[in-house]
Phi, psi and omega in degrees: 000325180292320179293325177296318178296321178295320178295316178298317179296317178295317178298315181298316180294319179295320177298314181295318179295316179298317179290327176296315179297317181296313181292323177296317180295316181296315180292325177292321186283320192249350182248134184267315186281136182296322179296320178291327177298314180295316179295322180294318179294317180296316180294315181295323178292325175298317179292317180298313181293325176295316179297316178298318179298315181294323178293316179298320181292320180296318179279358180058039175274134178246094185264330188242045176239000000 
């Protein structure tokens, strides 16, 4: 059970790091205004975290308890 939790934690961190890099690159590459860059990253992270939460809840995974 401990190894499964470690794998889940590593997967979760890798997903978050990868998505952070992706959203940062997209906002840097395609958005000109700094205020819009900040808003784009915040909005995309809200959507990403909501999607991850819903997927975890659907599969009944309990990762952060």
